Every structure is written in C-alpha cells, then in structure tokens.
N, C-alpha and C positions, 0 to 999 in steps of 0.2 A: 181362243177355243177351239182344239181339235177334236174331228173327231176317232170315235173308235176303228181304226179298221178291217176288222172283224166286222162290226154292225158296218161298214161302211160298202163291205161287199154284202154281207147280204140287204143292203135297202137294193144295192146294184140288180145282186139280180134278182129282183123283181120288177125287170125292165126286159121284157121278151126279142132277143133280138135275131138277124135271118145268121147266118155263120157262111163266110166266102175264106175260099183258099187264093191268096196273094203267089204268084208269081214271078220271077224275073230271070234276066239271062244275066251271066256274071259277063266277065271280059275274054274271056275263054271261051263262050258260047256254048257253057253248062248248063240248064235249068234249076232255079230251086222256088222252092214256094215253103206256105206256113197256112196252118188255116188262122184267121182275122175273123173275131166278130167287131172290132170296134176298125166298125165302116158307116161312112154314111154320105149322103149329096150334099153339098155345101151353094154351089149357085146353077140356075137351068141353061144361065145367057149369061156369059161362055158356061159350059156342062162339066162343074168341076169339080168331083169324089174326091172322102179323105181319106186317108187308111192310118188304123195307131200302132206302131211295130215297137212294143219290149227294146230296153235298148240292151240287155240281155240275152234275146234271142238269135240262137242260131245264126234267121239272117239277116238280122241286124249291120254284117258288114258290107252285104250284097248288098243289101240297098242303099244304103249309105251313099253308092259306089256308082249305081244303078242309074239311068234318064229314064226309062221309063216302065213299068208293071203294067199285068193285068191283075183284074176284079173275076175271080170265081162265083157269079152267088149258086149254091147246094139247092139241089131239090132234095124233096121228103126221103128218094132213095142210097143219096150219099153221104150215109153216116161212118165208112167203116172210109172214104172219104176223107169225110175231114180227124178223127179220129189217127187216120196216116201221118196224117201230113199235120197235125200236133201232136205228134211223136218227136225223138229223137235221133230216128234211123239214117244211115245216111246216105242214098237215093230214096231219096221218099217217091221218084217218078219209075221207080222198077217196076214194067208192067201194069200203070197207069194209061189209059187212053185220054189220049189230046194232039194237036190238031197245032200250030203254032202263028199265031197272026200276023198285022204289018208290022210287030215292032219284033221279032220273035218271040213272044209272048210264052208261055208255055196255055191254049184254053185248052178245061175241063170237057175231055166229050161225056154230056150226060145235065153239067151245069143248067140251072133255071136260067142266068141270064151273065152274057159277061161284059167286062168292059176295059176294051186299050187307052190304055192311059201315058201320057207325055207329063214327068216330075217338073212341077211349076215353084214347089215353093217347100222346105223342112223344116217346121216350128220345133224345138227341143219343148217336150212338157212333161215336167217327173222324172218319170223312169220310163218315158218313151218318148218316140219320137212321131211329131203329127204329116203324115205327107201327103202333099196335094197334090192330086195331080187334075192336068185337064183333060177332057175327054176324045177322043177321036177315033175308033168306032169301038159301035156296039152289038151288041145281038140280043135278041128274049127268044123263051119258049115257053113252049106251055107245061103245067106241072106245079107241083102243092113246094111250098118250101120249106128248108132246113132250119127246128129252126133253135136255138139252147135258152133257157130260162132255170133260171134256183140248179143250177149247177150243171142242169141236161139235160137231152135232146127232149124235143115235141115237136109237135105235130101241129095246124094249124088243122079247128075245129070247124064249121061251118054249119050257123044253128035257121 
C-alpha cells in the first residue's frame, strides 16, 4: 500500500520541529551551510545526533566529503537566517556574524545552541542521506526556539 505524497507531506507538517542551520567547511576552507529541520538526538551515551540531507541539496556534495559538521539551533529571532540558508544564493555567509569552532565549522551568533560533531556514519535513505555525528563540543544559550509547523514559522507560547 502506498501513501499519497501530498497526504504524507500534510501529515508530517503537523509535527512541530525546531530549525537548525548545519555548517561544514570544504577542503579549501570555505564555509557552507543550509537550513535543516530534520535533526534529532540519537544517543545520550555516547552523545550522537543525526541530520538528514536531501541528495539534491546544493550542500550535499560538500557534506559527503566532510568529516565534521556543526548544528546551529536557531532562536526565534533568527527567521531571516533560516530563510537565507534555505535559499539558493551563492554566498550564504555574506554579512552573517559567526565564529568558528574547534573543527573550523561556523557557529552562528545568536543561536540558541550549537553542537560540533564528528561524522561517524552516513546512511542512504530514499532521497536523503542520514548523517550521524558524535557530539564533541556543545553550548546552550538563553532564549526561545524558532519553530516550523504546517509549512510556516511558529513561536512557542507558554500557558
């Protein structure tokens, strides 16, 4: 039995998720990044996370060669950054404030949290690849998350 792709997308849109920007450095030392909502923790001991990268993403070839990556969990003030890194512009890092972590990957200023990871496994999965990363550095900051729900940005409301 096959699920209608439109229905599948609608159903998945009911799952609210945080927004991340994944960053890597290519062999020439250039920064690359893309917006990713398919991010999750996998293991606490050892600390492992996963990101899912579309095989057609402009960053896919760079990610395929990378040995490390960073996850920048965006705060609610970073909608413009999410949109910038989801676009197909050539230099996504132009005028973007960041520092570089232990592996040289970009850590975006104002992110709610950052994780620096060493790639431990890649798993082909349909039109994506699941990239598992062992977390080697992490930082958390105060603030509220940028959320994605039903094909749009949302904010956390507290009751």
